[in-house]
PAKOL-584297 format. One record per residue: residue number from 1; y, z negated, x negated of N, C-alpha, C in turn; residue in one letter. Coordinates in nm, 4 decimals. Layout:
PAKOL-584297
+------+----------+----------+----------+----------+----------+----------+----------+----------+----------+------+
: resi :     n.py :     n.pz :     n.px :    ca.py :    ca.pz :    ca.px :     c.py :     c.pz :     c.px : resn :
+------+----------+----------+----------+----------+----------+----------+----------+----------+----------+------+
:  NUM :        Y :        Z :        X :        Y :        Z :        X :        Y :        Z :        X :    a :
...
+------+----------+----------+----------+----------+----------+----------+----------+----------+----------+------+
end
This chain:
PAKOL-584297
+------+----------+----------+----------+----------+----------+----------+----------+----------+----------+------+
: resi :     n.py :     n.pz :     n.px :    ca.py :    ca.pz :    ca.px :     c.py :     c.pz :     c.px : resn :
+------+----------+----------+----------+----------+----------+----------+----------+----------+----------+------+
:    1 :  -0.1425 :   1.7822 :   2.5725 :  -0.0079 :   1.8354 :   2.5719 :   0.0151 :   1.9172 :   2.6999 :    x :
:    2 :   0.1284 :   1.9021 :   2.7584 :   0.1705 :   1.9729 :   2.8799 :   0.0607 :   1.9833 :   2.9855 :    x :
:    3 :   0.0146 :   2.1042 :   3.0172 :  -0.0808 :   2.1258 :   3.1272 :  -0.2234 :   2.0805 :   3.0936 :    x :
:    4 :  -0.2484 :   2.0448 :   2.9696 :  -0.3823 :   1.9990 :   2.9308 :  -0.4071 :   1.8543 :   2.9726 :    x :
:    5 :  -0.3026 :   1.7838 :   3.0117 :  -0.3162 :   1.6446 :   3.0544 :  -0.3714 :   1.6435 :   3.1964 :    x :
:    6 :  -0.4906 :   1.5866 :   3.2148 :  -0.5615 :   1.5923 :   3.3431 :  -0.5568 :   1.4610 :   3.4215 :    x :
:    7 :  -0.4845 :   1.3629 :   3.3741 :  -0.4784 :   1.2322 :   3.4391 :  -0.3729 :   1.2369 :   3.5496 :    x :
:    8 :  -0.3984 :   1.1750 :   3.6665 :  -0.3000 :   1.1813 :   3.7760 :  -0.1710 :   1.1045 :   3.7472 :    x :
:    9 :  -0.1801 :   0.9881 :   3.6797 :  -0.0606 :   0.9077 :   3.6513 :  -0.0521 :   0.8749 :   3.5031 :    x :
:   10 :   0.0704 :   0.8745 :   3.4520 :   0.0936 :   0.8411 :   3.3109 :   0.2140 :   0.7476 :   3.2989 :    x :
:   11 :   0.2166 :   0.6728 :   3.1896 :   0.3351 :   0.5928 :   3.1567 :   0.4223 :   0.6829 :   3.0702 :    x :
:   12 :   0.5447 :   0.7079 :   3.1130 :   0.6298 :   0.8063 :   3.0466 :   0.7359 :   0.7399 :   2.9594 :    x :
:   13 :   0.7517 :   0.7964 :   2.8402 :   0.8605 :   0.7575 :   2.7501 :   0.9429 :   0.8840 :   2.7286 :    x :
:   14 :   1.0741 :   0.8767 :   2.7568 :   1.1564 :   0.9980 :   2.7484 :   1.1939 :   1.0316 :   2.6040 :    x :
:   15 :   1.2720 :   1.1405 :   2.5876 :   1.3076 :   1.1891 :   2.4543 :   1.3932 :   1.0907 :   2.3746 :    x :
:   16 :   1.4569 :   0.9954 :   2.4427 :   1.5392 :   0.8946 :   2.3747 :   1.4584 :   0.7713 :   2.3355 :    x :
:   17 :   1.3293 :   0.7705 :   2.3690 :   1.2439 :   0.6571 :   2.3360 :   1.2478 :   0.5469 :   2.4396 :    x :
:   18 :   1.3117 :   0.5734 :   2.5538 :   1.3204 :   0.4726 :   2.6598 :   1.2056 :   0.4898 :   2.7581 :    x :
:   19 :   1.1512 :   0.3774 :   2.8021 :   1.0386 :   0.3816 :   2.8948 :   1.0880 :   0.4119 :   3.0357 :    x :
:   20 :   1.0332 :   0.5178 :   3.0958 :   1.0694 :   0.5573 :   3.2318 :   0.9843 :   0.4800 :   3.3313 :    x :
:   21 :   0.8575 :   0.4586 :   3.2975 :   0.7662 :   0.3868 :   3.3858 :   0.6438 :   0.4699 :   3.4177 :    x :
:   22 :   0.5640 :   0.4235 :   3.5132 :   0.4426 :   0.4942 :   3.5535 :   0.4797 :   0.5941 :   3.6630 :    x :
:   23 :   0.4578 :   0.7227 :   3.6337 :   0.4874 :   0.8295 :   3.7305 :   0.3719 :   0.9294 :   3.7301 :    x :
:   24 :   0.3732 :   1.0212 :   3.8265 :   0.2669 :   1.1220 :   3.8311 :   0.2849 :   1.2196 :   3.7152 :    x :
:   25 :   0.1758 :   1.2805 :   3.6765 :   0.1792 :   1.3759 :   3.5657 :   0.2680 :   1.4953 :   3.6000 :    x :
:   26 :   0.2678 :   1.5376 :   3.7258 :   0.3502 :   1.6515 :   3.7679 :   0.4989 :   1.6213 :   3.7490 :    x :
:   27 :   0.5403 :   1.4998 :   3.7884 :   0.6811 :   1.4605 :   3.7699 :   0.7162 :   1.4572 :   3.6218 :    x :
:   28 :   0.6247 :   1.4040 :   3.5411 :   0.6481 :   1.3957 :   3.3967 :   0.6630 :   1.5357 :   3.3371 :    x :
:   29 :   0.5800 :   1.6294 :   3.3816 :   0.5895 :   1.7679 :   3.3338 :   0.7232 :   1.8308 :   3.3724 :    x :
:   30 :   0.7703 :   1.8036 :   3.4959 :   0.9006 :   1.8557 :   3.5407 :   1.0124 :   1.8034 :   3.4511 :    x :
:   31 :   1.0091 :   1.6719 :   3.4225 :   1.1136 :   1.6120 :   3.3376 :   1.1117 :   1.6742 :   3.1978 :    x :
:   32 :   0.9915 :   1.6994 :   3.1451 :   0.9793 :   1.7599 :   3.0126 :   1.0352 :   1.9019 :   3.0128 :    x :
:   33 :   1.0048 :   1.9790 :   3.1175 :   1.0551 :   2.1165 :   3.1281 :   1.2065 :   2.1186 :   3.1419 :    x :
:   34 :   1.2619 :   2.0239 :   3.2202 :   1.4078 :   2.0148 :   3.2365 :   1.4752 :   1.9874 :   3.1026 :    x :
:   35 :   1.4102 :   1.9061 :   3.0201 :   1.4670 :   1.8730 :   2.8892 :   1.4392 :   1.9831 :   2.7868 :    x :
:   36 :   1.3535 :   2.0791 :   2.8225 :   1.3200 :   2.1873 :   2.7297 :   1.2268 :   2.1416 :   2.6186 :    x :
:   37 :   1.1500 :   2.0372 :   2.6471 :   1.0591 :   1.9812 :   2.5465 :   0.9165 :   1.9778 :   2.6010 :    x :
:   38 :   0.8260 :   1.9193 :   2.5243 :   0.6851 :   1.9121 :   2.5631 :   0.6486 :   1.7715 :   2.6081 :    x :
:   39 :   0.5459 :   1.7624 :   2.6923 :   0.4893 :   1.6340 :   2.7332 :   0.3644 :   1.6135 :   2.6477 :    x :
:   40 :   0.3662 :   1.5102 :   2.5636 :   0.2565 :   1.4867 :   2.4694 :   0.1938 :   1.3509 :   2.4967 :    x :
:   41 :   0.0612 :   1.3496 :   2.5067 :  -0.0132 :   1.2253 :   2.5279 :  -0.0270 :   1.1574 :   2.3914 :    x :
:   42 :   0.0387 :   1.0414 :   2.3748 :   0.0365 :   0.9734 :   2.2450 :  -0.0649 :   0.8599 :   2.2396 :    x :
:   43 :  -0.1006 :   0.8041 :   2.3538 :  -0.1982 :   0.6955 :   2.3570 :  -0.2934 :   0.7158 :   2.4749 :    x :
:   44 :  -0.3981 :   0.7975 :   2.4542 :  -0.4877 :   0.8295 :   2.5652 :  -0.5746 :   0.7122 :   2.6108 :    x :
:   45 :  -0.5949 :   0.6125 :   2.5256 :  -0.6831 :   0.5005 :   2.5613 :  -0.6126 :   0.3926 :   2.6420 :    x :
:   46 :  -0.4791 :   0.3952 :   2.6456 :  -0.4045 :   0.2928 :   2.7206 :  -0.4266 :   0.3119 :   2.8705 :    x :
:   47 :  -0.3979 :   0.2074 :   2.9474 :  -0.4172 :   0.2145 :   3.0924 :  -0.2838 :   0.1929 :   3.1620 :    x :
:   48 :  -0.2165 :   0.2846 :   3.2240 :  -0.2448 :   0.4286 :   3.2220 :  -0.2061 :   0.4893 :   3.0865 :    x :
:   49 :  -0.2553 :   0.6092 :   3.0532 :  -0.2242 :   0.6721 :   2.9245 :  -0.0732 :   0.6899 :   2.9051 :    x :
:   50 :  -0.0296 :   0.6792 :   2.7798 :   0.1131 :   0.6895 :   2.7481 :   0.1446 :   0.8322 :   2.7040 :    x :
:   51 :   0.2487 :   0.8899 :   2.7652 :   0.2950 :   1.0243 :   2.7298 :   0.4417 :   1.0168 :   2.6898 :    x :
:   52 :   0.4794 :   1.1043 :   2.5963 :   0.6183 :   1.1110 :   2.5513 :   0.6722 :   1.2509 :   2.5714 :    x :
:   53 :   0.8015 :   1.2560 :   2.5984 :   0.8698 :   1.3851 :   2.6042 :   0.9293 :   1.4069 :   2.4654 :    x :
:   54 :   0.8804 :   1.5110 :   2.3962 :   0.9302 :   1.5384 :   2.2610 :   0.9017 :   1.6823 :   2.2221 :    x :
:   55 :   0.9585 :   1.7234 :   2.1087 :   0.9335 :   1.8571 :   2.0546 :   0.8019 :   1.8499 :   1.9781 :    x :
:   56 :   0.6977 :   1.9176 :   2.0282 :   0.5640 :   1.9062 :   1.9712 :   0.5590 :   1.9538 :   1.8256 :    x :
:   57 :   0.6322 :   2.0598 :   1.7939 :   0.6356 :   2.1110 :   1.6561 :   0.6877 :   2.0059 :   1.5592 :    x :
:   58 :   0.7978 :   1.9407 :   1.5970 :   0.8551 :   1.8348 :   1.5126 :   0.7588 :   1.7175 :   1.5000 :    x :
:   59 :   0.6925 :   1.6850 :   1.6112 :   0.5981 :   1.5732 :   1.6146 :   0.4831 :   1.5982 :   1.5166 :    x :
:   60 :   0.4249 :   1.7188 :   1.5195 :   0.3142 :   1.7530 :   1.4296 :   0.3604 :   1.7509 :   1.2842 :    x :
:   61 :   0.4814 :   1.8030 :   1.2584 :   0.5364 :   1.8047 :   1.1232 :   0.5519 :   1.6622 :   1.0708 :    x :
:   62 :   0.6072 :   1.5737 :   1.1541 :   0.6273 :   1.4339 :   1.1139 :   0.4933 :   1.3654 :   1.0879 :    x :
:   63 :   0.3930 :   1.3964 :   1.1712 :   0.2602 :   1.3375 :   1.1517 :   0.2002 :   1.3817 :   1.0188 :    x :
:   64 :   0.2110 :   1.5118 :   0.9886 :   0.1573 :   1.5639 :   0.8620 :   0.2286 :   1.5002 :   0.7439 :    x :
:   65 :   0.3600 :   1.4884 :   0.7555 :   0.4400 :   1.4308 :   0.6477 :   0.3993 :   1.2855 :   0.6237 :    x :
:   66 :   0.3825 :   1.2100 :   0.7321 :   0.3433 :   1.0694 :   0.7217 :   0.2033 :   1.0576 :   0.6621 :    x :
:   67 :   0.1143 :   1.1460 :   0.7042 :  -0.0235 :   1.1434 :   0.6559 :  -0.0295 :   1.1769 :   0.5074 :    x :
:   68 :   0.0472 :   1.2765 :   0.4642 :   0.0450 :   1.3141 :   0.3229 :   0.1066 :   1.2038 :   0.2379 :    x :
:   69 :   0.2002 :   1.1304 :   0.2931 :   0.2601 :   1.0192 :   0.2198 :   0.1639 :   0.9042 :   0.2015 :    x :
:   70 :   0.0690 :   0.8887 :   0.2933 :  -0.0248 :   0.7774 :   0.2840 :  -0.1343 :   0.8033 :   0.1816 :    x :
:   71 :  -0.1438 :   0.9267 :   0.1319 :  -0.2458 :   0.9574 :   0.0321 :  -0.2068 :   0.9073 :  -0.1063 :    x :
:   72 :  -0.0786 :   0.8787 :  -0.1264 :  -0.0357 :   0.8304 :  -0.2563 :  -0.0958 :   0.6937 :  -0.2824 :    x :
:   73 :  -0.1400 :   0.6750 :  -0.4046 :  -0.2052 :   0.5502 :  -0.4407 :  -0.1011 :   0.4396 :  -0.4522 :    x :
:   74 :  -0.1263 :   0.3297 :  -0.3837 :  -0.0334 :   0.2159 :  -0.3872 :  -0.0592 :   0.1363 :  -0.5137 :    x :
:   75 :   0.0406 :   0.1308 :  -0.5990 :   0.0298 :   0.0481 :  -0.7184 :  -0.0693 :   0.1028 :  -0.8183 :    x :
:   76 :  -0.0232 :   0.1323 :  -0.9355 :  -0.1106 :   0.1812 :  -1.0407 :  -0.1586 :   0.0664 :  -1.1269 :    x :
:   77 :  -0.2001 :   0.0996 :  -1.2463 :  -0.2479 :   0.0002 :  -1.3409 :  -0.1478 :  -0.0083 :  -1.4548 :    x :
:   78 :  -0.0985 :  -0.1270 :  -1.4815 :  -0.0062 :  -0.1488 :  -1.5923 :  -0.0790 :  -0.2301 :  -1.6982 :    x :
:   79 :  -0.0376 :  -0.2136 :  -1.8217 :  -0.1062 :  -0.2816 :  -1.9310 :  -0.0113 :  -0.3756 :  -2.0036 :    x :
:   80 :  -0.0593 :  -0.4966 :  -2.0294 :   0.0138 :  -0.5934 :  -2.1118 :  -0.0654 :  -0.6101 :  -2.2403 :    x :
:   81 :  -0.0043 :  -0.5825 :  -2.3536 :  -0.0741 :  -0.5975 :  -2.4812 :  -0.0309 :  -0.7273 :  -2.5472 :    x :
:   82 :  -0.1286 :  -0.8066 :  -2.5817 :  -0.1029 :  -0.9325 :  -2.6519 :  -0.1930 :  -0.9380 :  -2.7743 :    x :
:   83 :  -0.1678 :  -1.0366 :  -2.8615 :  -0.2485 :  -1.0559 :  -2.9822 :  -0.2984 :  -1.1997 :  -2.9818 :    x :
:   84 :  -0.4071 :  -1.2275 :  -3.0516 :  -0.4585 :  -1.3650 :  -3.0530 :  -0.3594 :  -1.4635 :  -3.1153 :    x :
:   85 :  -0.2786 :  -1.4167 :  -3.2090 :  -0.1821 :  -1.5044 :  -3.2754 :  -0.0407 :  -1.4704 :  -3.2288 :    x :
:   86 :  -0.0221 :  -1.4558 :  -3.0989 :   0.1082 :  -1.4154 :  -3.0450 :   0.2048 :  -1.5340 :  -3.0462 :    x :
:   87 :   0.3300 :  -1.5049 :  -3.0763 :   0.4339 :  -1.6070 :  -3.0774 :   0.4654 :  -1.6488 :  -2.9337 :    x :
:   88 :   0.5101 :  -1.7733 :  -2.9164 :   0.5370 :  -1.8275 :  -2.7830 :   0.6384 :  -1.7419 :  -2.7064 :    x :
:   89 :   0.7480 :  -1.7055 :  -2.7726 :   0.8525 :  -1.6279 :  -2.7061 :   0.8032 :  -1.4881 :  -2.6698 :    x :
:   90 :   0.7263 :  -1.4264 :  -2.7592 :   0.6722 :  -1.2932 :  -2.7301 :   0.5819 :  -1.2972 :  -2.6072 :    x :
:   91 :   0.5007 :  -1.4022 :  -2.5966 :   0.4116 :  -1.4168 :  -2.4816 :   0.4930 :  -1.4358 :  -2.3532 :    x :
:   92 :   0.5979 :  -1.5188 :  -2.3599 :   0.6831 :  -1.5411 :  -2.2421 :   0.7471 :  -1.4101 :  -2.1960 :    x :
:   93 :   0.7919 :  -1.3299 :  -2.2921 :   0.8550 :  -1.2021 :  -2.2615 :   0.7569 :  -1.1100 :  -2.1895 :    x :
:   94 :   0.6348 :  -1.1051 :  -2.2395 :   0.5328 :  -1.0200 :  -2.1769 :   0.4927 :  -1.0735 :  -2.0394 :    x :
:   95 :   0.4949 :  -1.2044 :  -2.0220 :   0.4618 :  -1.2635 :  -1.8922 :   0.5668 :  -1.2276 :  -1.7872 :    x :
:   96 :   0.6931 :  -1.2192 :  -1.8285 :   0.7996 :  -1.1776 :  -1.7362 :   0.7728 :  -1.0341 :  -1.6895 :    x :
:   97 :   0.7354 :  -0.9480 :  -1.7842 :   0.7041 :  -0.8088 :  -1.7490 :   0.5821 :  -0.8035 :  -1.6576 :    x :
:   98 :   0.4803 :  -0.8834 :  -1.6886 :   0.3591 :  -0.8874 :  -1.6063 :   0.3885 :  -0.9332 :  -1.4648 :    x :
:   99 :   0.4735 :  -1.0343 :  -1.4512 :   0.5113 :  -1.0851 :  -1.3187 :   0.5817 :  -0.9754 :  -1.2387 :    x :
:  100 :   0.6703 :  -0.9004 :  -1.3065 :   0.7427 :  -0.7923 :  -1.2395 :   0.6451 :  -0.6853 :  -1.1900 :    x :
:  101 :   0.5490 :  -0.6479 :  -1.2738 :   0.4488 :  -0.5476 :  -1.2347 :   0.3696 :  -0.5943 :  -1.1133 :    x :
:  102 :   0.3277 :  -0.7209 :  -1.1140 :   0.2477 :  -0.7747 :  -1.0034 :   0.3286 :  -0.7775 :  -0.8740 :    x :
:  103 :   0.4566 :  -0.8152 :  -0.8832 :   0.5422 :  -0.8196 :  -0.7642 :   0.5622 :  -0.6804 :  -0.7048 :    x :
:  104 :   0.5579 :  -0.5775 :  -0.7912 :   0.5724 :  -0.4392 :  -0.7444 :   0.4428 :  -0.3864 :  -0.6842 :    x :
:  105 :   0.3355 :  -0.4656 :  -0.6920 :   0.2083 :  -0.4255 :  -0.6322 :   0.1105 :  -0.3603 :  -0.7282 :    x :
:  106 :   0.1441 :  -0.3569 :  -0.8561 :   0.0548 :  -0.2974 :  -0.9552 :  -0.0525 :  -0.3975 :  -0.9973 :    x :
:  107 :  -0.1649 :  -0.3451 :  -1.0441 :  -0.2636 :  -0.4297 :  -1.1100 :  -0.2232 :  -0.4353 :  -1.2564 :    x :
:  108 :  -0.2542 :  -0.5459 :  -1.3227 :  -0.2159 :  -0.5616 :  -1.4623 :  -0.3410 :  -0.5843 :  -1.5458 :    x :
:  109 :  -0.3607 :  -0.4975 :  -1.6443 :  -0.4709 :  -0.5147 :  -1.7379 :  -0.4128 :  -0.5789 :  -1.8629 :    x :
:  110 :  -0.4599 :  -0.6990 :  -1.8931 :  -0.4137 :  -0.7707 :  -2.0116 :  -0.5106 :  -0.7362 :  -2.1236 :    x :
:  111 :  -0.4571 :  -0.6833 :  -2.2339 :  -0.5405 :  -0.6410 :  -2.3462 :  -0.5007 :  -0.7214 :  -2.4689 :    x :
:  112 :  -0.5988 :  -0.7891 :  -2.5276 :  -0.5766 :  -0.8651 :  -2.6503 :  -0.6474 :  -0.7897 :  -2.7625 :    x :
:  113 :  -0.5716 :  -0.7448 :  -2.8608 :  -0.6270 :  -0.6630 :  -2.9685 :  -0.6432 :  -0.7485 :  -3.0938 :    x :
:  114 :  -0.7646 :  -0.7485 :  -3.1480 :  -0.7958 :  -0.8260 :  -3.2683 :  -0.7875 :  -0.7354 :  -3.3899 :    x :
:  115 :  -0.7405 :  -0.7924 :  -3.5021 :  -0.7346 :  -0.7182 :  -3.6275 :  -0.8043 :  -0.7982 :  -3.7365 :    x :
:  116 :  -0.8782 :  -0.7295 :  -3.8178 :  -0.9381 :  -0.7890 :  -3.9377 :  -1.0104 :  -0.9199 :  -3.9141 :    x :
:  117 :  -0.9622 :  -1.0261 :  -3.9832 :  -1.0299 :  -1.1557 :  -3.9799 :  -1.0139 :  -1.2280 :  -3.8469 :    x :
:  118 :  -0.9266 :  -1.1788 :  -3.7602 :  -0.9103 :  -1.2423 :  -3.6282 :  -1.0387 :  -1.2329 :  -3.5464 :    x :
:  119 :  -1.1245 :  -1.1354 :  -3.5778 :  -1.2504 :  -1.1194 :  -3.5053 :  -1.3433 :  -1.2391 :  -3.5256 :    x :
:  120 :  -1.3208 :  -1.3162 :  -3.6306 :  -1.4042 :  -1.4341 :  -3.6569 :  -1.3755 :  -1.5452 :  -3.5562 :    x :
:  121 :  -1.2610 :  -1.5388 :  -3.4885 :  -1.2221 :  -1.6437 :  -3.3932 :  -1.1842 :  -1.5839 :  -3.2573 :    x :
:  122 :  -1.2830 :  -1.5349 :  -3.1817 :  -1.2506 :  -1.4767 :  -3.0506 :  -1.1971 :  -1.5810 :  -2.9522 :    x :
:  123 :  -1.2217 :  -1.7094 :  -2.9794 :  -1.1716 :  -1.8143 :  -2.8891 :  -1.0190 :  -1.8150 :  -2.8817 :    x :
:  124 :  -0.9510 :  -1.7690 :  -2.9896 :  -0.8044 :  -1.7604 :  -2.9853 :  -0.7609 :  -1.6576 :  -2.8797 :    x :
:  125 :  -0.8342 :  -1.5484 :  -2.8707 :  -0.8054 :  -1.4467 :  -2.7695 :  -0.8296 :  -1.5003 :  -2.6293 :    x :
:  126 :  -0.9415 :  -1.5757 :  -2.6125 :  -0.9695 :  -1.6351 :  -2.4814 :  -0.8604 :  -1.7345 :  -2.4422 :    x :
:  127 :  -0.8073 :  -1.8087 :  -2.5412 :  -0.6989 :  -1.9040 :  -2.5129 :  -0.5742 :  -1.8311 :  -2.4617 :    x :
:  128 :  -0.5394 :  -1.7208 :  -2.5269 :  -0.4217 :  -1.6435 :  -2.4854 :  -0.4434 :  -1.5887 :  -2.3442 :    x :
:  129 :  -0.5634 :  -1.5370 :  -2.3188 :  -0.5946 :  -1.4836 :  -2.1853 :  -0.5850 :  -1.5932 :  -2.0792 :    x :
:  130 :  -0.6346 :  -1.7121 :  -2.1121 :  -0.6292 :  -1.8247 :  -2.0183 :  -0.4836 :  -1.8612 :  -1.9890 :    x :
:  131 :  -0.3982 :  -1.8619 :  -2.0938 :  -0.2556 :  -1.8923 :  -2.0739 :  -0.1914 :  -1.7905 :  -1.9794 :    x :
:  132 :  -0.2233 :  -1.6634 :  -2.0002 :  -0.1674 :  -1.5575 :  -1.9153 :  -0.2125 :  -1.5776 :  -1.7710 :    x :
:  133 :  -0.3430 :  -1.5995 :  -1.7520 :  -0.3973 :  -1.6167 :  -1.6167 :  -0.3387 :  -1.7402 :  -1.5496 :    x :
:  134 :  -0.3260 :  -1.8515 :  -1.6240 :  -0.2720 :  -1.9754 :  -1.5665 :  -0.1246 :  -1.9602 :  -1.5299 :    x :
:  135 :  -0.0477 :  -1.8943 :  -1.6158 :   0.0958 :  -1.8785 :  -1.5912 :   0.1218 :  -1.7889 :  -1.4706 :    x :
:  136 :   0.0403 :  -1.6861 :  -1.4540 :   0.0608 :  -1.5924 :  -1.3428 :  -0.0270 :  -1.6250 :  -1.2220 :    x :
:  137 :  -0.0907 :  -1.7424 :  -1.2214 :  -0.1838 :  -1.7803 :  -1.1138 :  -0.1151 :  -1.7902 :  -0.9782 :    x :
:  138 :   0.0153 :  -1.8235 :  -0.9752 :   0.0855 :  -1.8376 :  -0.8475 :   0.1029 :  -1.7039 :  -0.7754 :    x :
:  139 :   0.0999 :  -1.5937 :  -0.8496 :   0.1248 :  -1.4624 :  -0.7900 :   0.0039 :  -1.3692 :  -0.8005 :    x :
:  140 :  -0.0958 :  -1.4075 :  -0.8822 :  -0.2080 :  -1.3160 :  -0.9047 :  -0.3417 :  -1.3877 :  -0.9021 :    x :
:  141 :  -0.4458 :  -1.3060 :  -0.8956 :  -0.5818 :  -1.3584 :  -0.9083 :  -0.6531 :  -1.2750 :  -1.0142 :    x :
:  142 :  -0.7473 :  -1.3364 :  -1.0834 :  -0.8218 :  -1.2665 :  -1.1876 :  -0.9282 :  -1.1812 :  -1.1194 :    x :
:  143 :  -0.9148 :  -1.0501 :  -1.1341 :  -1.0103 :  -0.9586 :  -1.0724 :  -1.1282 :  -0.9321 :  -1.1656 :    x :
:  144 :  -1.1004 :  -0.9324 :  -1.2958 :  -1.2072 :  -0.9169 :  -1.3945 :  -1.1819 :  -1.0184 :  -1.5051 :    x :
:  145 :  -1.2777 :  -1.1064 :  -1.5279 :  -1.2634 :  -1.2119 :  -1.6287 :  -1.2509 :  -1.1500 :  -1.7681 :    x :
:  146 :  -1.1928 :  -1.2251 :  -1.8636 :  -1.1789 :  -1.1725 :  -1.9999 :  -1.3147 :  -1.1320 :  -2.0574 :    x :
:  147 :  -1.3172 :  -1.0123 :  -2.1143 :  -1.4410 :  -0.9584 :  -2.1701 :  -1.4093 :  -0.8958 :  -2.3050 :    x :
:  148 :  -1.4874 :  -0.9293 :  -2.4064 :  -1.4658 :  -0.8768 :  -2.5410 :  -1.5505 :  -0.7513 :  -2.5595 :    x :
:  149 :  -1.4832 :  -0.6403 :  -2.5906 :  -1.5530 :  -0.5139 :  -2.6167 :  -1.4993 :  -0.4578 :  -2.7477 :    x :
:  150 :  -1.5771 :  -0.4702 :  -2.8521 :  -1.5318 :  -0.4248 :  -2.9834 :  -1.4178 :  -0.5125 :  -3.0326 :    x :
:  151 :  -1.3051 :  -0.4507 :  -3.0627 :  -1.1884 :  -0.5260 :  -3.1111 :  -1.0869 :  -0.5521 :  -3.0008 :    x :
:  152 :  -1.1257 :  -0.5237 :  -2.8765 :  -1.0351 :  -0.5422 :  -2.7627 :  -1.0954 :  -0.6387 :  -2.6621 :    x :
:  153 :  -1.0131 :  -0.7304 :  -2.6153 :  -1.0534 :  -0.8200 :  -2.5072 :  -0.9677 :  -0.7816 :  -2.3875 :    x :
:  154 :  -1.0307 :  -0.7581 :  -2.2735 :  -0.9543 :  -0.7160 :  -2.1565 :  -0.9789 :  -0.8085 :  -2.0384 :    x :
:  155 :  -0.8762 :  -0.8196 :  -1.9550 :  -0.8814 :  -0.8986 :  -1.8322 :  -0.7961 :  -0.8240 :  -1.7301 :    x :
:  156 :  -0.8387 :  -0.8245 :  -1.6041 :  -0.7650 :  -0.7530 :  -1.5003 :  -0.7102 :  -0.8520 :  -1.3983 :    x :
:  157 :  -0.5798 :  -0.8431 :  -1.3715 :  -0.5135 :  -0.9279 :  -1.2726 :  -0.4664 :  -0.8409 :  -1.1563 :    x :
:  158 :  -0.4773 :  -0.8958 :  -1.0352 :  -0.4295 :  -0.8255 :  -0.9160 :  -0.3408 :  -0.9197 :  -0.8366 :    x :
:  159 :  -0.2465 :  -0.8635 :  -0.7622 :  -0.1562 :  -0.9437 :  -0.6789 :  -0.2367 :  -1.0139 :  -0.5709 :    x :
:  160 :  -0.1997 :  -1.1401 :  -0.5404 :  -0.2709 :  -1.2176 :  -0.4366 :  -0.2526 :  -1.1557 :  -0.3013 :    x :
+------+----------+----------+----------+----------+----------+----------+----------+----------+----------+------+
end
């Protein structure tokens, strides 16, 4: 920033974002002082290094704001609950919701809950899971295959 820049020549971008060109660091500092702003090195590895004329306080604030925004987790986990003996229309309705979740970037955990005598036929649950995976195959991939744990069968889908 300002006098800390030790390179003889820099590529200058003015306060309006327009490229001025390659000039000496002293000239760039004069232009920054005339504008009442700071000369900030934004790309030190470029040849020649790129400097911008801007308000350093605002620049740091914007960087912090952008950085704190990137900490938010992209896409959470949504759950679709189905049953081994689910009606065709009910399954279609849940698939529409699942597709919407996947398009929004969420992962979808499909949960098939067994009750009573349904536990005698876990293959019905696997069939429902296969239908869900096949129907949403164009937009998703199976991240975790169907797994039976107690009375719940779970499968995890993620956006392609």
